[in-house]
C-alpha positions as CSV (number, residue, x, y, z in Angstrom):
1,X,-7.9,-11.9,34.2
2,X,-7.4,-11.8,30.4
3,X,-8.1,-9.1,27.9
4,X,-11.8,-10.0,27.4
5,X,-12.4,-9.7,31.1
6,X,-10.6,-6.3,31.3
7,X,-12.5,-4.9,28.4
8,X,-15.7,-6.3,29.7
9,X,-15.2,-4.2,32.9
10,X,-14.3,-1.0,31.1
11,X,-17.8,0.4,31.4
12,X,-17.5,0.4,35.2
13,X,-14.4,2.6,34.9
14,X,-15.6,5.3,32.5
15,X,-17.3,7.3,35.2
16,X,-14.0,7.4,37.0
17,X,-11.6,7.5,34.1
18,X,-9.8,10.9,34.0
19,X,-7.1,12.4,31.9
20,X,-3.9,10.6,33.0
21,X,-2.0,13.1,35.0
22,X,1.6,10.6,37.1
23,X,3.6,7.4,36.9
24,X,2.4,5.3,39.9
25,X,5.2,3.1,41.2
26,X,7.6,4.8,38.8
27,X,11.3,5.0,38.9
28,X,12.9,8.5,38.9
29,X,15.0,9.1,35.8
30,X,18.5,10.4,36.7
31,X,20.6,9.3,33.7
32,X,21.5,12.5,31.9
33,X,21.8,10.5,28.7
34,X,18.5,8.7,29.0
35,X,14.8,9.6,28.6
36,X,15.3,12.9,30.4
37,X,16.7,14.3,27.1
38,X,13.4,13.6,25.2
39,X,10.5,14.1,27.7
40,X,9.2,17.5,28.9
41,X,6.6,18.8,31.2
42,X,3.7,20.8,29.6
43,X,2.4,23.6,31.9
44,X,-0.5,26.0,31.6
45,X,-0.8,29.5,33.1
46,X,-3.7,28.1,35.0
47,X,-1.5,25.7,36.9
48,X,-2.4,22.5,34.9
49,X,0.4,19.9,34.3
50,X,0.9,17.4,31.5
51,X,3.8,15.7,29.9
52,X,5.1,15.6,26.3
53,X,7.5,13.9,23.9
54,X,10.1,15.9,22.0
55,X,9.8,15.1,18.3
56,X,12.0,17.9,17.0
57,X,14.2,20.5,18.7
58,X,11.2,22.9,18.8
59,X,8.2,20.5,18.5
60,X,6.5,18.5,21.3
61,X,3.8,15.9,20.8
62,X,1.3,15.6,23.7
63,X,-2.4,14.9,24.4
64,X,-5.0,17.3,22.9
65,X,-7.0,17.4,26.1
66,X,-4.0,19.0,27.8
67,X,-4.8,22.2,25.8
68,X,-8.4,22.5,26.9
69,X,-8.0,25.7,29.0
70,X,-8.0,29.2,27.6
71,X,-4.5,29.8,28.9
72,X,-0.9,30.4,27.9
73,X,1.3,27.2,27.7
74,X,5.0,26.5,28.1
75,X,7.2,23.5,28.3
76,X,9.7,22.8,31.1
77,X,12.7,20.7,30.2
78,X,15.5,19.5,32.5
79,X,19.0,19.6,31.0
80,X,22.0,17.4,31.6
81,X,23.1,19.5,34.5
82,X,19.6,19.1,36.1
83,X,18.8,22.8,35.5
84,X,15.3,23.5,34.4
85,X,14.5,25.7,31.4
86,X,11.1,27.1,30.4
87,X,10.2,27.7,26.8
88,X,6.9,29.3,25.7
89,X,4.5,27.6,23.3
90,X,3.8,29.9,20.3
91,X,1.5,27.6,18.2
92,X,-0.4,24.4,18.4
93,X,-1.9,21.9,16.0
94,X,-4.8,19.7,17.4
95,X,-5.9,16.6,15.7
96,X,-9.0,17.7,13.6
97,X,-11.2,14.9,15.0
98,X,-10.7,15.9,18.7
99,X,-13.8,17.3,20.3
100,X,-13.0,19.8,23.2
101,X,-15.0,19.5,26.4
102,X,-15.6,15.7,26.1
103,X,-14.7,13.1,28.7
104,X,-12.5,10.1,28.2
105,X,-15.7,8.0,27.9
106,X,-17.3,10.2,25.2
107,X,-14.3,11.6,23.3
108,X,-15.0,10.5,19.7
109,X,-11.8,11.9,18.3
110,X,-8.0,11.4,18.5
111,X,-6.3,12.8,21.6
112,X,-3.2,14.2,20.0
113,X,-1.7,17.7,19.7
114,X,1.6,19.2,18.5
115,X,3.2,22.2,20.2
116,X,5.6,24.7,18.5
117,X,8.1,26.2,20.8
118,X,9.4,29.8,20.6
119,X,12.9,28.5,20.2
120,X,14.6,25.1,19.8
121,X,15.9,23.3,22.8
122,X,19.7,23.0,23.0
123,X,22.1,20.1,22.5
124,X,21.3,18.7,25.9
125,X,18.1,17.3,24.3
126,X,17.3,14.7,21.7
127,X,14.1,14.2,19.8
128,X,12.4,10.8,19.2
129,X,12.8,9.5,15.7
130,X,9.3,9.0,14.4
131,X,10.7,6.7,11.6
132,X,11.2,4.1,14.4
133,X,7.6,4.2,15.6
134,X,6.2,0.7,16.0
135,X,2.8,-0.9,16.4
136,X,2.1,-1.9,20.0
137,X,1.0,-5.5,20.0
138,X,-1.1,-7.4,22.5
139,X,1.1,-8.9,25.2
140,X,4.0,-6.5,24.5
141,X,5.9,-4.8,27.2
142,X,5.8,-1.0,27.0
143,X,7.4,1.8,29.0
144,X,5.6,5.0,30.0
145,X,7.2,8.2,31.3
146,X,5.8,11.3,32.8
147,X,6.1,14.2,35.3
148,X,3.0,13.4,37.4
149,X,2.4,12.4,41.0
150,X,3.1,9.2,42.7
151,X,-0.4,8.8,44.0
152,X,-3.6,10.8,43.7
153,X,-3.2,12.7,47.0
154,X,0.6,13.2,46.8
155,X,0.5,16.5,44.9
156,X,4.0,17.5,46.1
157,X,5.4,14.5,44.3
158,X,4.7,16.0,40.8
159,X,7.3,17.4,38.4
160,X,9.8,14.6,38.8
161,X,10.2,12.5,35.7
162,X,9.5,8.8,36.3
163,X,9.1,5.8,34.2
164,X,7.6,2.3,34.7
165,X,6.9,-0.8,32.6
166,X,3.4,-2.0,31.7
167,X,1.8,-4.8,29.7
168,X,-0.3,-3.9,26.6
169,X,-3.3,-6.2,26.9
170,X,-5.0,-5.2,23.7
171,X,-7.0,-2.4,22.0
172,X,-10.6,-1.4,22.6
173,X,-12.9,0.7,20.4
174,X,-15.3,2.7,22.5
175,X,-15.7,6.3,21.4
176,X,-12.3,6.0,19.7
177,X,-9.6,3.4,19.6
178,X,-7.1,3.1,22.4
179,X,-4.6,0.5,23.6
180,X,-5.1,-0.6,27.2
181,X,-2.1,-1.3,29.4
182,X,-1.9,-2.5,32.9
183,X,0.5,-3.6,35.6
184,X,1.9,-6.9,34.4
185,X,1.3,-8.8,37.7
186,X,-1.9,-7.1,38.9
187,X,-3.7,-6.7,35.6
188,X,-5.8,-3.9,37.0
189,X,-7.4,-6.2,39.6
190,X,-5.7,-4.3,42.4
191,X,-3.8,-1.0,42.2
192,X,-0.4,-1.3,40.6
193,X,1.9,0.6,38.2
194,X,0.3,2.9,35.7
195,X,-0.4,6.5,34.8
196,X,-1.9,9.0,37.2
197,X,-2.2,12.8,37.6
198,X,0.3,14.7,35.4
199,X,1.2,12.0,32.8
200,X,-1.3,12.9,30.0
201,X,0.7,13.4,26.9
202,X,3.7,11.5,28.1
203,X,5.5,9.1,25.8
204,X,4.6,5.4,25.5
205,X,7.7,3.5,24.4
206,X,8.6,0.2,22.8
207,X,12.1,-1.1,23.1
208,X,14.2,-2.7,20.4
209,X,18.0,-3.4,20.4
210,X,18.5,-1.5,23.6
211,X,16.8,1.8,22.4
212,X,13.4,3.2,23.0
213,X,11.0,4.0,20.2
214,X,8.1,6.5,20.6
215,X,5.0,4.4,19.7
216,X,2.2,6.1,21.6
217,X,1.0,8.9,23.8
218,X,-0.8,8.5,27.2
219,X,-4.4,9.7,27.1
220,X,-6.3,8.7,30.3
221,X,-6.2,6.3,33.2
222,X,-8.4,4.7,35.8
223,X,-8.2,3.1,39.1
224,X,-8.1,-0.7,39.7
225,X,-11.1,-3.0,39.9
226,X,-10.8,-3.3,43.6
227,X,-10.5,0.2,45.1
228,X,-11.8,1.7,48.3
229,X,-13.2,4.8,46.5
230,X,-13.0,6.7,43.3
231,X,-9.6,6.6,41.8
232,X,-7.9,7.5,38.5
233,X,-4.5,5.9,39.1
234,X,-2.8,2.5,39.0
235,X,-5.4,0.5,37.1
236,X,-5.9,0.9,33.3
237,X,-3.7,3.2,31.2
238,X,-5.2,4.2,27.8
239,X,-2.7,4.9,25.0
240,X,-3.2,6.6,21.7
241,X,-1.2,4.6,19.2
242,X,1.0,6.7,16.9
243,X,1.2,4.1,14.1
244,X,-2.5,4.8,13.5
245,X,-1.9,8.6,13.1
246,X,1.6,9.1,11.7
247,X,0.2,10.9,8.6
248,X,-1.4,13.6,10.7
249,X,1.7,13.8,13.0
250,X,3.9,14.5,10.0
251,X,1.4,17.0,8.5
252,X,1.2,18.9,11.9
253,X,5.0,19.0,12.1
254,X,5.1,20.5,8.6
255,X,2.4,23.1,9.2
256,X,4.0,24.2,12.5
257,X,7.4,24.5,11.0
258,X,5.9,27.3,8.8
259,X,4.4,29.1,11.8
260,X,6.0,32.3,13.1
261,X,4.5,33.1,16.6
262,X,0.8,32.5,15.8
263,X,-1.4,30.3,17.9
264,X,-3.2,28.0,15.5
265,X,-5.5,24.9,15.7
266,X,-5.4,22.5,12.8
C-alpha cells in the first residue's frame, strides 16, 4: 500500500480520527540523558493528558486542541533522578488560525500552541534547538514520543514516556496540511506502532548525526484499515510540521517571554 492508497482511504478514518492521546508499541525511555530531558506531560485540572516538547527552560510547544477545556493547566516533568516535578502554566499562545471545538476532520487551522511556565525547569532538562528543525520528507524515518497509553483500553499504562519509530508516507491537505506517518511494516493496513491516547502535542523527531531534531508535533491518530471496531490507535499518525510554522513559533516565544502571569491567547 503506497501513499496514494493511504491518502485515498483517509476519508474512511475521519469519523474515527481523534486527538492523538499514547505511543502504541513504544519503548519506555530510561536514559537520564536522553529524550526524557526534553519531553513533558501536559495535564489539565479536568484530568486530560497530552504531551509537549520543551523549547526553552520555561516554554513548551504542544497541540492547540490540548487546551480546549476551561481548566487550569500544568506540565509534569521527570528529572534525572526519576522524580516528577509539577509546574503550573501561567500563559498560552494558540496559533491564530486554530478553531476551537472542531474535529480532526474539520479543523481548518494549525494545531499548535505554546505554554509559558511559572518558573524555568532546572538543569536536569534540555530544550530542543529550533534552529535544527528539518523538513520531514516522504519516505523518511521519524521518531515520536509521548506519555500516552499502550492501547486504547489500557488507561493505567499512561504517564510513562515512550518512543517509537514511524515512516513518513507523505503530506495530505484536507482541512489543513498534515504529514501522515505509519508503522513501517504494516503501513496502516493492520494495527502497528503509532500514536494513541495521551500523545497529542508530543514531539516528532528527525535524526541526524546521532542527535534528534524537533521537526513536528503530533496532532491526531486513527486506527488501522483492518480493525474489529472503532479505534484511534496504531494506524495513521498525523503530524503538524514545524518547518511550515517556525515564524509563528518564534513570535509566540517572544510574546510569552514578555508575559508575567497572565493567561493569553494569541
